[in-house]
N, C-alpha and C positions, 0 to 999 in steps of 0.2 A: 968450786966443786961441781962436777957434772953428775946429774942424777937422771935416771929414767923413773917414770911413775907407773905403777900398776893400779888401775882403777877397777875393782871387782865389779862383776856384772850387775849386782843389785844396787851398788852405789851409783853406777852409771845410769841405771834406769830409774831409781827412786830418790837418790840423794845427790844429784849432779852438782849442787851448790857446795857440798862438802868436798867433792873432788876439786872443784875450781878453787875453793879456799885453800886447800892443801898446796896446790901449785903456786898460788899467790904468796903464801907464807914462805915456801921454799925459795921463791924468787926474791922476796923481800930480805931473806937472810943471806942472799948472795949466790944461790945455786943457779946453775944453768940447767934448766929442766927440759927434758924431752918426753913427749907423749906419742906413743905409737897407736894410731887410731885403728889398727888391725887387731889389737889385742882383744881377747874375749874372756872366757872363764878359765879358772885354774883347774877345773875338773872335780872340785870337792863334792858337789851333790851326787854325781855318779859314783865316785869313790866310796862315799859314806853309805850308799845304798847297795854296795856290793858289786857294782858293774865296773870292775877294774879294767877290763879291756877297753871299754868305751872311755873311761877316765884317762887312760894312757894316751889315747888319740888326742884328746883335748890338751892334756899336759904336755905332750910332744910339741904341739903348736905353741904353747906358752913358752917353752924353752927356746924355740926358734924366733919368738917375737922380741927377745931381749938379747943384749950383748952380754958377754961373759966377764967383762972387765969394768963394769960401771955399776955404781950403787943403784938399787931399785927400791923405791919407797912406796908404801901402800897405806891407805887409811883403814886397814883391817887386820887385826891380829889373827882372826880366823883363817883368812885366805893366805896370809903370810905363813901361818903355822902349817897349812896344807903343803906349801912348797918346801918349807924348811924341814918338816918332820916326815911327811908321808910320800914325797916324791922318791925317797930312797927305796920304798917298797915297790915302786913302779920301774925304776931305772937302774938299780944296782946290778952290776955285771951285764949291762946292755951297751949298745953302741953309743948311747947318750949319757953314759955314766959320768964322764969327766965334765961335760957341759952342765949336767945337772948339779954336780958338786960345786962348780964355780958359781952358778946362779944361787944355789942355796946359801952360799957364803956371803953373797952380795945383797940379798933381799932383806928389808927391814920394815917393821911397822913404824908408823910416823913418829910416835913419842920416843921409841927406842932409838930411832935414827937421830933425832934432835939431841937427845941426852948423851948417848954413848958414842956416836960417830961425829956429829958436829960439835958436841960439847957446848951447847948454847948457854949463855948467861944473859937472859933477857932483862933489860932495864926499863924502868919507868912505865911499866904496864899496870893498868888499873881496870877493874871491872867489878861492879857491885853484884854479887851473886852468892846466894846461900845454896850450897850444893852437897851432894854425896856422890860417891863413885862406885861403879860396878865393875869388878874384874871379870872380863869375859873369859870363857874357858879356853878359847883359842890363844888369846894373848898370854894368859897366866900359865896354862899347862903346856902349851906347845912352843911358846916363844920365851917363857920365863920372865915375862914383863910384869912387874909389880910396882917398883919404886918410880919408874920413869914417868908415867903420866902424873903421878902425885908431885914429883919434882917440878914438872912443867907448871902445874896449877899453883904450886907454892911461889912461883916467880911472879904471879899476878896479884898485886895487892887488891884487897877488897873481896877476893874469892874466899868465902868461909866454907871450908870443906870439913864435913862431919862424917866419920865412918859409920856405916850401918852394921847391924848385926848380920852374921853369916854372909859377909861381903864376898867371899870366894865361892859361894854356892851358885850353881847354874841358874840362869833366869828361865830356863825351860824351852828356849828356842831350838837349838841343836839342829837347825836345818830341817831335814825331813822328819826328825823326831817330833816336831810340833804338829806335823800332818798325821803321822802314824799313831801318835799317842796324845790326842788333843786334850783330853781331860787332865792327864798328868801335867802336860805342858802348861795348861791354863792355871792349874793350882800352883805350879812353880813360879809363874809370873805374878800371881797374887801375893805369894810370900815375899818375893823380891820387892814389889811395890809397897807392901805394908811396912817392910823394914826401912825402905827409903823414906816413906812418910813419917815414920817415927823419929827421924833425925830433925824434922822441921825444915828440910831442904825444899827449895823451889824447883831445883833441877837435879836430874839424875844424869851423870856424865859417864861415858864409856869410850873405849877405843873402837868399838864395833857397832856399826849401824844396824847390823842384823839383830843384835840383842835389843837395841833401842827400838827398832821397828816392832818387835814382839811385845815389849813392855809398854810402848806407847799405845798399842792397840787395846791393851787391857785398861790403861788409864782412861782412854777416850770412851770406851764402852761404859765404864763406871763413873765417868765424869769426876775424876779425882784431881785434887789441887796440886799437881806436880807435872813437870814437863821433862822430856828427855832431850839431850843435846850431845852431839859428838865432840870429843876433845878438840878436834881440828876447828870446829866452829866456835868453841869457847876462845881459843887462842886467836882466831881470826877477828873476833869481836874486840878482844883486848888490844890487838895490833892495828885496829881500825881498817882491817881488810874489808870488813863489811860493817854496816851501821849497827850500833848496839840496839838490841830489842827493847 
């Protein structure tokens, strides 16, 4: 299976190992992976801030950076959701309409791709980890992803997953929301972390590094006994793509 990968800008700059792990996993599962080094941002920050004209310029480049007949896989429900849900607002009834529709049909968040497209049934994986899971707004509300990451984690023996209270509540990041409304954003992160701690988990897992970045900052500031980890990195550890921590 041929796939292209979309590495969001914040993953590229702040979590490059997650991007490398995703590619390694896809290759280990038999995919022929292509990475276009000219790719940049999906345009979400500008779009969410109301700068739709500027967002469209960035989004137009995104459409041209990918082919229309190949699966595109990304380690981000938020950025995948931007393309799948909101590119329609930018390109419907435009010259890029058809290209946009094709790419919207082909782009998938990592866990969604493994479960619903590749239909993986991973065997003999083990990782000792007490964890809880955070549903990111982008993955849950824009991509409809709920069961997929949990199904992946269930394939790894030794992973004890305990659901937290208010699991579908936003962590408070929301991109520019966390900048514009710092106090509200911080309170939401506090609630998310307290709910995670109440499960007894050592790790908080999500599909979105942006959520984890926000929550991890709160954890570190208050020196709390829990860590965040991307689902890609959990699977990479279980598959021995990277050494176990």
